[in-house]
N, C-alpha and C positions, 0 to 999 in steps of 0.2 A: 221648274217644266213639268206637265201635266203629261199622262199617259198617252200614246197615241192608239187609235182605233184600227184594228186589223179587219173587222169583219161585224157586219150587224146583220141578223136574220131573223126572221119571224120564226118563232119556237111553235109548232102546234103538233100536227099529225104525228111527227116522228116519236113524240113521247109515248102517246098511246098506243105505238105499233111496238115498242123495245119489249123485248122477251129476256128472259135468261137463256143463253143458248148452249152454256155449258156450267160445269163447276168452275168457279174462279182458280186459276192454276195457283194464285198465291195464298189460298187457304192453306193452313198448316194441317197437320195429320189430327192433331188435337181438335176435335170437334168444336170445342169451347174457345177456340183460338179467334182474335178478331181477323176479318177479311182485310186485305191488304192488295192494291193495286198499283203497280209502276208504270203501267202503259194504259194510254186513254183509248185506245181502240178497243182494247179487252175489257177496260171499265164499262166502256160505252155498250158493249156485248152483252155483259155479263150482270149489268146492275144498270136497271132503269132510272134510278134514282141519279145516277152519275150525268145524264142525259138533261135532267131538269135543274140541276143545281147550276148556278151561274149568276151572272151580273144582267140586269135589265135597266131599261129607260123609258121613259114614257110620263106623260102629263107635268111634265119639269122636274120629276123627281127620278131617284136611283132605287133600283132594288136589289139587295143581294139574298141569294136563296142558298143555303148550306146545308147539304143531305148530313142527316144526324143518323141514319140506318133505319132500316125496315119500313120504308115510304113516308119516313117524317123529315121535317126540314124546319131550321132555325130562318126566318123570313125577317130580314130590316128594309123598311123603307126610310130613305134619306131626303129629306127636302132639299131640293134646290139640284140633285143630281147625285153623282156617286162619290164616295172619298177619294180626292185628290183631281175630283172633276166636277164642281159645282155644288157639291155640300156645303149647306150653310152651317152646318156645327150644332144644329139642334139635336137634341138626344133624337134618335131613331124611333118609328115605330115599330114593335117588335111583335113578331107571331109565332106560334109554333103551330105547323099546319101537318096535312098530309096530302097526298097527291093531288086530290081533287081540289081542296083548298088553294093550293098553290096554282094551279092551271086558271082557276077562277082570278087570283091575284094578279098574274101576269097578261090576262086579257087585254088585248089592245097597248101592250108594252113590245118593246125590241129586246131581244136577246144580244147582248154586245161581248165582244172578245178583246181585251185590251191588251196592248204589251208595252212596257217600258220603252221609252225612245232611244236608249242605248243597247237595247237588245241587239246581238250581233255586232257590236262595235269592234273595229277594228284597233289593235293596239298602237298607239302611235311611236314614232320614231324614238329609240332609247329605253323601251319597255322590255320587262322580265318577262317573258311568256312562260307561265308556269304550267298551263295545260292548256292542249289545243286538238286534244282527241286521241292520242297516244302516249304510252309511257314514256318518261324521261327524267333525265338526271336530277331536274330542279324539283322534281315533286315525289314523294312516296307515298303508296296507298292503293286501294284497288281501283282497276280499271276495266271497264266491261261495256261492251256496245259503244264504245268511244266516247265513254263518260267516265268522271271521275264520281267516285262514291265516298259518302262520308267515311270518316275515319281514315283520312289522309293528311299530310303536312308538308310544307316546304322543306326542303333540305337546306336553303341558306336563310340569312338572317337578315333583316331590315329594318331601317330606321323610320325616315318621313318617306311617306308614296301615296299615290292615288292607286287603290285596287279597284278592279272592275270584276264580276263574277256573276255568272247566271246560275240559277239552282232551280230544280224542280222538287217539288213535296210529292210524296205518295198520296194516294187515296185511300183513307182509313175512315170510312161513315159512322161506323159503329164507336169507334174511340170517342170519348166525351170531348165535345168541342172546345172546353176551356180546361183540358188537360194537357200534361206534356208527352201524353200518347199518342200523340198525332203529327207524326214526322218531326220528331225531335231532332236536331242539329244545332250548329251555331259556328260563326266564324271567331276565332280566338286570333286577334292581332296581337302579335309577340307573344303568344301563348299566354296573354293575360287581360284582355279587354273584350269581351264576348257582344258579338251583335248577334242576337238570337234567331235562330232558324226555326219556324215551326207553322203548321197550318191553323193559321187564327182566322182565317177568311169568315168574314160575316160579323165579326165582333168588333165593336168599340170597345176602348181600354178603361172605360168608366165603370167600376162595380156597381152602381146605381142603376145603371143603363143596361145591364147584362141581365136578361130574363132566363137564364139557366142557373143551375147551381156551379158555384166558381171551383173549380178542381185545382187550380194553381194561380199563383200571383200573377196580376196582368201585367207586371213587369217583367214575367217570363214569357211573353207571348211574342209573336214574330215582330223583329225589327229593334225590340227593347234591347239597352243594354243591361244584361240581365241582373234583375234583382235590385238595379240603381236607378233606371230611370224609365218612363214610359216614352212611347213615341209620340211627336206631336201630331201625326195623321197615321191612323191605321191603313195602311195600303197593300196589305196582302190579298193576294189573287187567290181564284179558286184550286185546288189541289191538281196537279199533273199539269199546270201552266208553268211555261216558262218566265221566271222573273229575274229581277236584277237587283244586285246593289252596286252602287258605286260610292266610296268610302275614300275619303281624305283624310290620313292620319297623320298627327305630327306628334313623334314619340316624346316620351318625356325627356326634359334637357339635365344634365348635370354638371357641377362645378366642383372641385376639390373633393369628389366622392359623395356629395351630399345633391339631393336632388333640387335643382332651380325652378323648375318649371313642370306643370303637370301635364300629361298627353291630353292631346285635342283631337276630337272627331266629328267630321261632319257626314252623315251618311244620306245617300239618296236611294228610296226602295221605289222602282219601278218607275224613275225620274221624279218623284216628290220628294221634297227634303223633309225627314222624318227627325234628324238630328241637325242642329245647326251649330257648329264649332262650341261644341261641349267639351267644358274640362271634366276630366276623371282624375280624381284624386288617388287611386290606387287602382289596382286590377278590379274585376268584377266576376262574379260569380265563382267558380273553382280559382279563377286566377288572381282573387282578391287576396290570397294568402301567399303569392310568389313574389319575392322581391322584384322590383321595376329595374327594366335594364335600357339601355340606349338602342339595342339591337336585338331582333327576336324572330321567331318563326311563325309563320303563318298556319294555324290550324283549322282543318275541317272536322268538327268534331264528330266523333262516332258515337251513337247514342241508341245502337239496335234499331236503326231505322233505315231505309233504304233512299235518302236523299242523294241526288244527282247533281252533278255540277259540269258546267264546261265553260268554255269561253274565259278562261281565267287568267288574268295579266295585271302586271303591277309596274308602275312608271315612278322610279326613284325621285325623290324631291331635292 
């Protein structure tokens, strides 16, 4: 299932009128710290690059414009449409452009805002509602502004399930686009199998097709099974967009104290299947050193980045 289209707008005069209205509240006292925003309205008011970044369609193709700081952008044109929405999987045409060049590149195109079709999905009967905007006994971790923040975990342990969650990545334009310093978190199923959470918007995960210095393994980018498997389709949306993961998890099976079957995972990112019934012979990332178990908690990894979560529920199988 592909993403649904929330809005299409022509992007023009608003770009040129955007100015810094104040110093970003999220700047640390250290003048060398990287700017970071967790609120789209503030980002739009304080950084004109935020208004220009995003996705565009026109002429049968798709365009992703990723802000990389200081009026510079990583621009990828996809033949046939955007990833998950028509892209023919040919290598994108990539350019590093400044604001004027981006405006020329998007001339005649329309800016689109996409949403995963399960955004806002209601939990079916029998679901365990881990987080619905308030502190509760099923999850422990930081809650602010009716959102759950990275650094949380379920208090219960689970085996086979379908997990739905919505996440929002911060806007950190001056952090290198291919690095792990761009909204890093992760969803650890049973505290062992990590589905990475990271701002990888604008990237395809083939090293040969990336036209920036690669600061981390592509298997560490958004949606990947951390350091184990690349996504089948790169489906990361722009930072500060609400995104969805819908995860079908089958726990490893044991007989007479020995593992009889590997864990198996299917992941939809913003409605598009990025992993299809993949067997994991052991945990991934930091979870690789932990003994596998039939039941385990859900971890919303804290990694020093303000990644927000909402509408988190789990349906046991």
